[in-house]
C-alpha positions as CSV (number, residue, x, y, z in Angstrom):
1,X,-8.5,-38.9,-26.9
2,X,-10.6,-38.3,-23.7
3,X,-7.2,-39.0,-21.6
4,X,-5.7,-36.1,-23.8
5,X,-8.7,-33.7,-23.0
6,X,-8.3,-34.7,-19.2
7,X,-4.4,-33.8,-19.3
8,X,-5.1,-30.7,-21.0
9,X,-7.7,-29.4,-18.7
10,X,-5.6,-30.4,-15.7
11,X,-2.9,-28.3,-17.3
12,X,-5.3,-25.3,-17.7
13,X,-6.5,-25.7,-14.4
14,X,-2.7,-25.6,-12.9
15,X,-2.0,-22.6,-14.7
16,X,-5.1,-20.9,-13.6
17,X,-4.3,-21.6,-10.0
18,X,-0.8,-20.1,-10.6
19,X,-2.2,-17.1,-12.0
20,X,-4.6,-16.5,-9.1
21,X,-1.8,-17.0,-6.7
22,X,0.4,-14.8,-8.8
23,X,-0.5,-11.3,-7.0
24,X,2.7,-9.8,-8.1
25,X,1.7,-10.4,-11.7
26,X,-1.6,-8.7,-11.1
27,X,-0.1,-5.6,-9.4
28,X,2.3,-5.2,-12.3
29,X,-0.4,-5.5,-15.0
30,X,-4.0,-4.8,-13.6
31,X,-6.3,-2.8,-15.5
32,X,-5.9,0.1,-13.1
33,X,-2.4,1.9,-12.7
34,X,-1.0,3.6,-9.6
35,X,1.1,6.0,-11.2
36,X,3.0,6.9,-8.2
37,X,3.9,3.4,-7.3
38,X,5.3,3.1,-10.8
39,X,7.3,6.3,-10.4
40,X,8.7,4.8,-7.0
41,X,9.7,1.3,-8.7
42,X,11.5,3.4,-11.8
43,X,13.4,5.2,-9.8
44,X,17.3,4.4,-9.8
45,X,18.1,6.4,-6.8
46,X,19.7,4.3,-3.9
47,X,17.4,6.4,-1.0
48,X,14.0,6.4,-1.9
49,X,10.8,7.3,0.2
50,X,7.4,7.5,-0.3
51,X,5.3,10.0,2.3
52,X,1.8,8.9,2.2
53,X,-1.4,8.9,4.0
54,X,-3.1,5.8,5.2
55,X,-4.3,3.7,2.3
56,X,-2.5,5.6,-0.3
57,X,-0.8,2.4,-1.7
58,X,2.8,3.3,0.0
59,X,3.1,-0.2,1.8
60,X,1.9,-2.1,-1.2
61,X,4.9,-0.6,-3.3
62,X,7.5,-1.2,-0.8
63,X,6.4,-5.1,-0.4
64,X,6.4,-5.3,-4.1
65,X,9.9,-3.8,-4.3
66,X,11.4,-6.1,-1.8
67,X,9.7,-9.3,-3.6
68,X,11.1,-8.0,-6.7
69,X,14.7,-7.7,-5.6
70,X,14.7,-10.8,-3.7
71,X,13.2,-12.8,-6.8
72,X,15.6,-11.2,-9.2
73,X,12.5,-9.9,-11.5
74,X,12.9,-5.9,-11.1
75,X,11.2,-4.5,-14.0
76,X,13.5,-1.5,-14.1
77,X,16.8,-2.6,-12.3
78,X,19.4,-5.0,-13.1
79,X,18.7,-7.9,-11.2
80,X,21.1,-10.4,-9.4
81,X,21.1,-13.6,-7.5
82,X,21.5,-14.3,-3.8
83,X,20.2,-11.2,-2.8
84,X,20.2,-10.2,1.0
85,X,17.5,-7.4,2.5
86,X,16.0,-6.6,5.4
87,X,12.4,-5.4,6.1
88,X,12.3,-3.1,9.4
89,X,9.0,-2.6,11.2
90,X,8.6,-0.4,14.3
91,X,7.5,-3.6,16.4
92,X,7.3,-7.4,15.9
93,X,3.6,-7.0,16.3
94,X,3.4,-4.3,13.5
95,X,6.0,-6.5,11.5
96,X,3.3,-9.8,11.7
97,X,0.1,-7.4,10.8
98,X,1.4,-5.1,7.9
99,X,5.0,-5.7,6.2
100,X,5.2,-9.3,6.8
101,X,1.7,-10.0,5.6
102,X,2.3,-8.0,2.4
103,X,5.5,-9.7,1.8
104,X,3.6,-13.3,2.1
105,X,0.8,-11.8,0.0
106,X,3.1,-11.0,-2.9
107,X,5.3,-14.0,-2.7
108,X,3.7,-16.9,-4.7
109,X,4.1,-20.0,-2.3
110,X,6.2,-22.2,-5.1
111,X,8.9,-19.3,-4.7
112,X,9.6,-19.9,-1.2
113,X,12.2,-22.3,-0.3
114,X,11.8,-22.2,3.4
115,X,10.9,-19.9,6.3
116,X,12.4,-19.4,9.6
117,X,10.5,-18.4,12.3
118,X,10.8,-16.3,15.4
119,X,7.9,-17.5,16.9
120,X,4.8,-19.6,15.7
121,X,4.6,-22.5,13.0
122,X,6.2,-22.0,9.6
123,X,3.2,-24.1,8.0
124,X,0.9,-21.0,9.2
125,X,3.7,-18.2,9.0
126,X,1.1,-15.2,8.9
127,X,-0.1,-16.0,12.7
128,X,3.6,-16.0,13.9
129,X,6.5,-13.7,13.7
130,X,9.0,-14.6,10.9
131,X,12.9,-14.3,11.4
132,X,13.7,-15.0,7.6
133,X,12.0,-16.1,4.2
134,X,14.3,-17.9,1.7
135,X,13.3,-16.9,-1.5
136,X,14.1,-18.9,-4.9
137,X,15.8,-16.5,-7.3
138,X,15.3,-16.8,-11.0
139,X,19.0,-17.0,-11.2
140,X,19.1,-20.2,-9.6
141,X,20.2,-19.2,-6.0
142,X,18.5,-18.3,-2.9
143,X,17.6,-14.7,-1.4
144,X,16.9,-14.0,2.0
145,X,14.3,-11.5,3.4
146,X,15.3,-11.0,7.1
147,X,12.8,-9.1,9.4
148,X,13.7,-6.8,11.9
149,X,12.0,-4.5,14.6
150,X,13.1,-1.6,16.0
151,X,12.3,-2.4,19.5
152,X,15.3,-4.8,19.2
153,X,17.6,-1.9,19.7
154,X,20.7,-0.6,17.5
155,X,23.0,-3.6,18.3
156,X,20.8,-6.0,16.6
157,X,21.2,-4.1,13.3
158,X,25.0,-4.3,13.3
159,X,27.3,-6.7,11.3
160,X,25.3,-7.8,8.0
161,X,26.0,-6.5,4.6
162,X,22.9,-5.9,2.8
163,X,21.5,-5.4,-0.7
164,X,18.5,-3.5,0.6
165,X,16.6,-2.1,3.8
166,X,12.7,-1.5,3.5
167,X,11.3,0.5,6.4
168,X,7.8,0.3,6.9
169,X,6.9,3.6,8.5
170,X,9.7,6.0,10.2
171,X,12.5,4.0,12.2
172,X,14.6,6.0,15.0
173,X,17.5,7.8,13.6
174,X,20.1,5.6,15.2
175,X,18.6,2.6,13.6
176,X,18.5,4.5,10.2
177,X,22.0,5.4,10.4
178,X,23.0,2.0,11.2
179,X,21.1,0.6,8.1
180,X,22.6,3.0,5.8
181,X,26.1,1.2,7.0
182,X,24.7,-2.2,6.4
183,X,24.1,-1.2,2.5
184,X,27.2,0.7,1.9
185,X,29.8,-2.0,0.8
186,X,27.4,-3.8,-1.6
187,X,26.1,-0.3,-3.0
188,X,22.7,-1.4,-1.9
189,X,19.3,0.2,-1.5
190,X,17.5,1.9,1.3
191,X,13.7,2.8,0.9
192,X,10.9,3.8,3.0
193,X,7.3,4.1,3.1
194,X,5.6,6.0,6.2
195,X,2.9,8.3,7.1
196,X,4.5,11.2,8.8
197,X,2.9,11.5,12.1
198,X,5.9,12.3,14.4
199,X,6.2,15.7,13.2
200,X,9.7,17.3,11.8
201,X,11.9,14.3,12.6
202,X,15.2,13.7,11.1
203,X,13.4,12.0,7.9
204,X,12.0,15.7,7.5
205,X,15.5,17.2,7.7
206,X,17.7,14.8,6.1
207,X,15.3,13.4,3.5
208,X,12.6,16.0,2.6
209,X,14.6,19.1,3.0
210,X,17.9,17.4,1.8
211,X,20.4,20.2,2.9
212,X,23.3,18.2,1.7
213,X,21.9,17.9,-1.8
214,X,22.4,14.3,-1.6
215,X,21.8,13.1,-5.5
216,X,20.6,9.6,-4.3
217,X,17.6,10.9,-2.4
218,X,14.4,10.6,-4.1
219,X,10.8,11.0,-2.7
220,X,7.3,11.3,-3.6
221,X,4.1,12.1,-1.6
222,X,1.0,9.8,-2.1
223,X,-2.5,10.7,-1.1
224,X,-5.9,8.9,-1.4
225,X,-6.7,10.3,-4.4
226,X,-3.7,8.7,-6.0
227,X,-4.8,5.2,-5.0
228,X,-7.1,4.1,-8.1
229,X,-8.6,1.2,-5.8
230,X,-9.6,3.4,-3.1
231,X,-13.6,4.0,-3.3
232,X,-14.6,7.8,-3.4
233,X,-17.0,6.7,-0.6
234,X,-14.4,5.6,1.5
235,X,-12.1,8.5,1.0
236,X,-15.2,10.9,2.0
237,X,-15.6,8.6,5.2
238,X,-11.9,9.0,6.0
239,X,-11.8,12.4,5.5
240,X,-15.1,13.2,7.9
241,X,-13.2,11.3,10.5
242,X,-10.0,13.3,11.1
243,X,-9.2,16.6,12.2
244,X,-7.2,19.4,10.0
245,X,-3.8,18.7,11.3
246,X,-4.1,14.9,11.6
247,X,-5.7,14.8,8.1
248,X,-2.5,16.5,6.5
249,X,-0.6,13.6,7.3
250,X,-3.1,10.8,7.0
251,X,-4.5,12.1,4.0
252,X,-1.7,13.6,2.0
253,X,1.4,12.3,3.6
254,X,2.4,15.7,4.8
255,X,4.8,16.6,7.5
256,X,3.0,18.8,10.3
257,X,4.2,20.5,13.1
258,X,2.4,19.7,16.3
259,X,2.4,21.9,19.3
260,X,0.5,22.6,22.5
261,X,-2.2,20.2,23.7
262,X,-2.2,16.7,22.1
263,X,-5.9,16.8,22.1
264,X,-7.2,20.1,21.8
265,X,-10.5,18.6,20.5
266,X,-11.5,17.6,24.1
267,X,-14.1,19.9,25.4
268,X,-15.2,19.3,29.1
269,X,-18.6,20.9,28.7
270,X,-19.5,18.2,25.8
271,X,-17.3,15.2,26.5
272,X,-17.7,15.1,30.1
273,X,-21.1,13.7,31.4
274,X,-23.1,12.7,34.4
275,X,-23.0,9.2,35.3
276,X,-25.8,7.0,34.6
277,X,-26.4,3.1,35.0
278,X,-24.8,1.3,31.6
279,X,-27.0,-1.4,30.6
280,X,-25.2,-4.9,30.4
281,X,-25.2,-5.2,26.8
282,X,-22.9,-2.0,26.4
283,X,-20.3,-3.0,28.7
284,X,-17.0,-4.0,27.0
285,X,-13.6,-4.0,28.8
286,X,-11.5,-2.7,31.6
287,X,-8.0,-1.3,30.0
288,X,-5.2,-1.1,32.3
289,X,-2.2,0.8,32.3
290,X,0.2,-0.7,35.1
291,X,2.5,0.9,37.7
292,X,3.6,0.3,41.2
293,X,5.5,3.3,42.1
294,X,3.8,5.1,39.1
295,X,0.0,5.3,39.2
296,X,-1.8,2.2,37.9
297,X,-4.8,3.6,35.7
298,X,-7.8,1.1,35.0
299,X,-10.9,2.5,33.2
300,X,-14.1,0.8,32.6
301,X,-15.4,1.1,28.9
302,X,-19.0,0.6,27.4
303,X,-20.0,0.9,23.7
304,X,-23.8,1.4,22.9
305,X,-25.5,0.6,19.8
306,X,-24.3,3.3,17.6
307,X,-20.7,2.7,18.5
308,X,-20.3,5.6,21.1
309,X,-17.8,5.0,23.8
310,X,-18.3,5.7,27.4
311,X,-15.6,5.8,30.0
312,X,-17.7,4.7,32.9
313,X,-15.5,4.5,36.0
314,X,-11.9,4.6,37.1
315,X,-9.1,3.3,39.7
316,X,-6.3,5.3,39.7
317,X,-3.4,4.7,42.3
318,X,0.1,4.7,43.3
319,X,2.3,2.9,45.2
320,X,0.0,-0.2,46.0
321,X,0.7,-3.9,45.4
322,X,-1.0,-6.3,43.1
323,X,-3.5,-7.4,45.8
324,X,-4.5,-3.7,46.7
325,X,-5.0,-3.1,42.8
326,X,-6.7,-6.3,42.2
327,X,-9.1,-5.7,45.2
328,X,-10.1,-2.4,44.2
329,X,-10.7,-3.4,40.4
330,X,-13.1,-6.2,41.6
331,X,-15.0,-3.8,44.1
332,X,-15.7,-1.2,41.4
333,X,-16.7,-4.0,39.1
334,X,-19.1,-5.6,41.8
335,X,-20.6,-2.2,42.3
336,X,-20.8,-1.6,38.7
337,X,-22.7,-5.2,38.1
338,X,-19.8,-5.6,35.6
339,X,-20.3,-8.7,33.4
340,X,-17.9,-11.7,33.8
341,X,-16.8,-14.5,31.5
342,X,-18.2,-18.0,31.8
343,X,-15.6,-18.7,34.6
344,X,-16.6,-15.8,36.8
345,X,-13.6,-13.4,35.9
346,X,-13.5,-9.9,34.8
347,X,-12.1,-9.4,31.3
348,X,-9.5,-6.7,30.8
349,X,-6.6,-5.5,28.4
350,X,-3.2,-4.3,30.0
351,X,0.0,-2.8,28.6
352,X,2.1,-5.7,27.3
353,X,4.8,-4.6,29.9
354,X,2.6,-6.5,32.5
355,X,3.4,-9.9,31.1
356,X,7.4,-9.5,32.1
357,X,8.5,-11.3,34.9
358,X,10.9,-9.3,37.4
359,X,13.8,-10.3,39.7
360,X,11.2,-9.2,42.5
361,X,8.8,-12.0,41.4
362,X,8.6,-15.2,39.6
363,X,5.3,-14.5,38.0
364,X,4.0,-11.4,35.7
365,X,1.5,-8.9,36.8
366,X,-0.8,-10.5,34.4
367,X,-0.3,-14.0,35.9
368,X,-0.9,-12.3,39.4
369,X,-4.1,-10.5,38.0
370,X,-5.4,-13.7,36.7
371,X,-4.9,-15.6,39.9
372,X,-7.2,-12.9,41.5
373,X,-9.9,-13.3,39.1
374,X,-8.9,-10.4,36.4
375,X,-8.3,-12.0,32.9
376,X,-5.9,-9.4,31.5
377,X,-5.1,-9.9,27.8
378,X,-1.4,-8.2,27.2
379,X,-1.7,-8.1,23.4
380,X,-2.6,-4.6,23.1
381,X,-1.8,-2.1,20.2
382,X,0.6,0.4,21.7
383,X,1.5,2.1,18.5
384,X,1.3,5.9,19.9
385,X,0.7,8.1,17.1
386,X,-1.7,5.7,15.4
387,X,-3.5,5.7,18.8
388,X,-3.4,9.1,19.0
389,X,-5.0,9.7,15.9
390,X,-7.6,7.4,16.7
391,X,-8.6,9.0,19.9
392,X,-9.0,12.1,18.1
393,X,-11.5,10.7,15.8
394,X,-13.7,9.8,18.8
395,X,-13.3,13.2,20.0
396,X,-14.0,15.2,16.9
397,X,-16.4,13.4,14.2
398,X,-17.6,15.5,11.7
399,X,-21.1,13.9,12.1
400,X,-22.1,16.7,14.5
401,X,-21.7,14.7,17.6
402,X,-18.7,13.4,19.3
403,X,-18.5,9.7,20.0
404,X,-16.5,9.6,23.4
405,X,-17.9,10.5,26.5
406,X,-16.3,10.5,29.9
407,X,-18.2,10.2,33.1
408,X,-17.6,12.9,35.4
409,X,-16.3,10.8,38.2
410,X,-13.4,9.8,35.9
411,X,-11.6,12.6,37.4
412,X,-8.1,11.7,36.7
413,X,-8.6,10.9,33.1
414,X,-10.2,14.3,32.6
415,X,-7.3,15.9,34.3
416,X,-4.8,14.2,32.1
417,X,-6.9,15.3,29.0
418,X,-6.3,18.9,30.0
419,X,-2.7,18.6,30.6
420,X,-1.8,16.3,27.9
421,X,1.1,18.2,26.0
422,X,3.3,17.7,23.1
423,X,7.0,17.6,23.9
424,X,9.5,20.3,22.2
425,X,9.4,19.5,18.4
426,X,6.3,17.7,18.4
427,X,8.0,14.2,18.2
428,X,6.3,12.6,21.1
429,X,4.0,13.8,24.1
430,X,5.3,14.6,27.4
431,X,6.0,11.2,29.3
432,X,4.0,12.7,32.5
433,X,0.7,12.2,33.9
434,X,-0.2,10.0,31.0
435,X,-1.5,6.9,32.3
436,X,-5.1,7.2,31.6
437,X,-4.2,8.7,28.2
438,X,-2.6,5.0,27.8
439,X,-5.3,2.9,28.7
440,X,-7.6,5.1,26.5
441,X,-5.7,4.3,23.5
442,X,-5.4,0.8,24.4
443,X,-8.9,0.5,23.9
444,X,-9.9,2.4,21.2
445,X,-7.2,0.7,19.1
446,X,-9.0,-2.5,19.9
447,X,-11.7,-0.8,17.3
448,X,-14.6,-1.4,19.6
449,X,-17.9,-2.8,17.9
450,X,-21.1,-1.7,18.7
451,X,-23.3,-3.7,21.2
452,X,-25.3,-6.2,18.9
453,X,-28.1,-7.2,21.3
454,X,-31.4,-5.6,20.9
455,X,-32.1,-3.0,23.4
456,X,-34.9,-3.6,26.1
457,X,-37.6,-0.9,26.6
458,X,-36.0,0.4,29.7
459,X,-32.6,0.5,27.5
460,X,-34.4,2.7,24.8
461,X,-35.6,5.1,27.2
462,X,-31.9,5.6,28.7
463,X,-30.8,5.8,24.9
464,X,-33.3,8.6,24.3
465,X,-32.2,10.5,27.4
466,X,-28.7,10.2,26.6
467,X,-29.0,11.2,23.0
468,X,-31.2,14.5,24.2
469,X,-28.1,15.1,26.5
470,X,-25.8,14.9,23.4
471,X,-27.9,17.4,21.3
472,X,-28.2,19.8,24.2
473,X,-24.4,19.5,24.8
474,X,-23.7,20.1,20.9
475,X,-26.3,23.0,21.0
476,X,-24.4,24.8,23.9
477,X,-21.2,24.3,22.2
478,X,-22.3,26.4,19.2
């Protein structure tokens, strides 16, 4: 009898474990319902799009849809075996951090037949870049979810015949058109989930406006209020962090025109301050946008106990070699008394382009900097529109005070702020005089944390003076 009870308990434990791992079942049958996600899954149209703000639930429904189709368990469509589909992200890094992670979240481990990696190990696929996931289809076959990134170029999207393509964020138009050809002979589906941060692009013209009245086009807008899992306090915090134009896209998923200055929030009388000696506890990283013929832009960043960011110093020069740039970075760091790592190196982040070797050198810029005492990490988030939105939140918080201050000696960053314009149509900023703007984005996209160590008495006095300056600046602004 005891043996029978042990077997029953073992079976129950196994069933409980499977239920815990079956996140897709919880997505389907949870106590809360995201009605617009259900509407997306119910639609029989072959070209479906969700225009949603951040954290509105759009990516969740895209990942769940891909798993439904691959597994052959779609609740509202005719299912079939041996499905082949693509998940398309803007970059390989975004694939790893967003779409790939969501697919793995909704795929129960016992549903996976095999994983083919582009880089990394398949026994820990979440930390690498996946090429394909082979999924056990309920009809007895094997489905394939392939991963692509737009940075591969159009040629890498040719040749295959597909059952579905999921665009996680808006792709370039040429890749969208190529993918339409890939699903044509199988009468497959295209679906996209995106935050429309790029203005009035081809998605606005072809999908939202639908000038040809294509009967297969379907779209829905999702906003924060539609997500029953997003706490109201979190919504309030998000609302307070964005300017009105950005909020239309990031909260409501609305298409917005963007003209004129990229950062109209920048106010030289408020954001530019006189230099002061930065406490070592505040010192964070050097951020570098590399250039040889074009200017190399490097700025020193500090973060205080409340998370305010200070741009402390700059090196901005064109036409120099790596030795000269490295010498200048070390000299400024020594003058500032900038902290080093345990091996005496200055720590920096740098555009990933610096990791590439060229015909002129057998070593990358990153390696050359390393040999000269500068440890430069090339793993930066280069997402343009998310980075711009992040800068805007630091320039224009609704808590009464800005969170970004530039020392007056950083003349090139100040100049770029005042002359950084959107290109015609608002799809991207003008690619000119933007090197400091790039290294600023790289740093703020690291989500810099406030200094954790307790301030000394001298530092408390400095903090008091700085906050007094901020209050005076804000008072003058009114």
